[in-house]
C-alpha positions, 0 to 999 in steps of 0.5 A: 499499500504505497499510500501508507509510505506516503503518509509515513514520509509526512510524518517524518523531520521535514527535509529538503528530500521530503519537499521535493517528493511532496508532489508525488505524495500529493498525486498518490493521496488524490489517486487513493479512493479510499481516502474521502474528501475531506482526508484528501482536503486536510493532507492538500493543507499539509502538504501546502504547509510543508512546500510553502515557506522557510524549511528551518520554520517547518522544522522547528515547528515539527520539533515542538509538535512531535520532540518536546511534547510528550503526548504527541510523541510518534513512538507508539509504545510511548503511549501504551507503556510509558516506561515501564519494563513492558516497553522493552519487551514489545520492542523485541516482539515488534522487531521480531515481526519486522524480521519475519516479514523479511523487512530491514529498516535503515533508520537508526529510529526505534521500532515503534517509531511510527513513520517506521511502523507504517514504512513496515505496514506498506510492504504488507498485503492490504488486508494484513496492512490495514489490520496493522495500522488499526491495532494501534487505533486508540493511539492514533485517535488520541494523537489526531484529537491532540492535534486538533486542539492545536489546529495542526494540519498534521491531524490529517495524517491521523485521521486519514490512517483511521480512514485507511484502517477502518478501525474503530479505537479501543473506547476504554483504551482511548478514554485513558489516554484522554486523561494524560497530560497534554501541556503546550510546548511553551509551558515548560513547567507542565512539560517538565511535570509529563515527563517526570516519571519513576526512573526504571533501571535495568542496569548497565548491561541493559542500557546498552542494549536499549538501542536498535542494534542491541534490541535486534541482538536480542531478538535473533538470540531469542529466535534460535531453538534449544539444542534437538528442538525446532521452532514452531510456527507462530500465527497472526498476533497481536502487536499493539495492545494497550495494558494500562500499564504505565510506570 
């Protein structure tokens, strides 16, 4: 599904390469029947914003939204697990899904980075791609609401994802996310409070393995069968579920 790769690109840090690709992205948006008129209009607005004005201004605005404000983090497990120990295992599981699907990310981003997740989904058959994008529907819906509150055209990407997935967000999980702090990027005191989490220590060795390369190594080690045992075939599984556990 090329449209998922296009939406993935729109969520990345604005660069000259992204600006150069915007005409192709716009054409793909308008060539996707599954997107409604409102979806296309919203995405056109975002493309216009990224294509016009000063690139440095666009980069600064992107950083204020997605890098400074925890409630708008593009790392999916930030909204599902926070800093709990479950997050590390969830990332290991997600990398296993990528590797089993023959997908080798070229970026240094962690596996739960939404643009990376969407790029993987774009390599799947439509039915599987829809199912994958639908799993974090509650996170996508919460992010859309938070961006709408700020009047950000990036909201359109998240609305389009919900349209493509044809998934209704889990209302209980969405309600949990709605209760979490959502400070403005210029409210430094509120931002500090939102980022103040109970520190989770894994030890020096575990800390060194928290990067993508360390997680990949852990996955490959876990996939080796014990002597005399053959690996069992695994069917489809849920990658992203909201447990409500955020330490």
